[in-house]
C-alpha positions in Angstrom: 214.5 -77.3 37.2 213.7 -74.5 39.1 212.0 -74.3 42.8 209.4 -72.9 43.1 207.6 -72.2 46.6 203.1 -71.3 46.5 200.5 -70.5 49.4 198.2 -73.8 50.3 195.3 -73.8 52.1 193.1 -76.4 53.8 190.3 -76.5 56.4 190.2 -78.5 59.2 187.3 -78.5 62.0 189.1 -77.1 65.8 187.1 -76.6 68.5 183.6 -77.3 67.2 184.6 -74.5 64.1 185.9 -75.1 60.7 189.8 -73.0 60.7 191.3 -72.2 57.1 194.9 -73.1 58.0 198.0 -72.3 55.9 201.0 -74.1 54.2 203.5 -74.5 51.7 204.1 -76.5 48.7 207.4 -77.1 47.0 207.9 -77.7 43.4 211.2 -78.6 42.0 213.0 -81.8 41.4 210.5 -83.2 43.7 207.5 -82.0 45.7 207.0 -81.3 49.1 204.2 -80.0 50.8 204.1 -78.5 54.5 200.3 -78.1 56.0 198.9 -76.1 58.5 201.8 -74.1 59.3 198.9 -71.2 60.7 195.9 -69.7 60.5 197.5 -66.4 59.7 197.5 -66.3 55.9 199.9 -63.2 55.3 202.6 -64.8 57.3 202.5 -67.9 55.5 202.4 -65.9 52.3 205.5 -63.3 53.3 207.5 -67.1 54.2 206.5 -68.2 50.6 207.4 -64.6 49.0 211.1 -64.9 50.6 211.5 -68.5 49.6 210.8 -67.9 46.4 212.8 -64.4 46.4 215.7 -66.3 47.8 215.6 -68.9 45.4 215.5 -71.2 48.7 216.8 -74.6 48.0 214.7 -77.5 48.4 216.6 -79.4 51.0 216.2 -76.3 53.4 212.4 -76.2 53.1 211.7 -78.3 56.8 214.5 -76.6 58.4 213.0 -73.0 57.2 209.0 -74.4 58.2 211.0 -75.1 61.9 212.5 -72.0 62.1 209.0 -69.9 61.3 206.9 -72.4 63.9 209.5 -71.1 66.4 209.7 -67.7 65.5 206.0 -67.0 65.4 204.3 -69.4 68.1 
C-alpha cells in the first residue's frame, strides 16, 4: 500500500483567542496523525510535500516531525 501524507488543521483556544494549528496525517499500512506542529500552514504544507515527494516510509514520521520542530522553533 502506498503511503500518503496530508495536511490537517485544528482550531484551539490559546491566550483567549482561537488559533488554527496545522499538522500531518499519514495514511498507509497504518494511519498516524501528528497534530499542532505549527500555526504556519505553508511550513507544514511544505513538509507534507517533501514527505510525499520522497515517499517517506511511515516508520520515520515521528523523527521527521521532531526534526521539523527543532529546525523551525
